[in-house]
N, C-alpha and C positions, 0 to 999 in steps of 0.2 A: 672345583676349592685348588686354592694354592699348595705346594707339597716342599718342603725342601729336600725328601726325599722318600725315592717308593721301592718298596720289601714286598721281591716276588716268593711266597709262602703256598701257592698256590700247589697241589697236589702233595701236600707235604698232610701227614697226621699229630696227632696233638699228642706233645708238645713243642711239633718244632716250629708253630708260627709265632708263638707268644717268644720264643730262644732269640730266631732272629728277629723280631721287632725287640727284644730287650736290647741286644747286641749294637742293633740300628741308633735305637734313642737315645743311647752312650755315646753315638759318634754324636748327637748334635744338640745345640745350644739353647738352653731357656727360651720357652715362646715358640721355635722352631715348630716345622711339624713334618709332622712319619704322614705315608699314607701306605698302609699294608693292603697288598689282595692275598686271601686264600679262598680254597675249594672244603675247609671242614667244618662239618655244620657247628660242632660245638665252639668251633672258633665265637660265637657273637655273646658265648655265657665268658669264653676264657677273655674274652678284653675288654669286657664290660668289670669281672671281677679283678683284672689285672691293673686296671688303668685307676679303678678306687683303691685298690692296695697299694700304688707306687708314685701318688702324687702324683699323676701325670692324667691327661682331660679329652675323654672319645670326645670329638668335636659332632663324628656324624658318622655312619655305616650306611651303605646300603647294597643292595645285593642284586645281581643284574648276567643275566645267564649264565646260574650257577656259579658265579664267582662274587664275594662279599668281597667289596673295600671299606678300611676304615681309615680315618684318618686322626691321629692323634698326637695334640700340643705336647710338647717336651714340657714339665712342669719346673 
């Protein structure tokens, strides 16, 4: 999936992946896609809740080799 910006939040514990994501998404234009890589297992629930409450769209999430990758479209 194409992304406009990538955030590496691997090896960071909650709430740092969300904080880094929030900062990065503020730099994007509406409709652009942010790709986030995280290893914190709680990130699945965190990103789902955060996108629902912030007006952004969680397009896709995959887990491969203990790395969670999220694609978030800025609302």
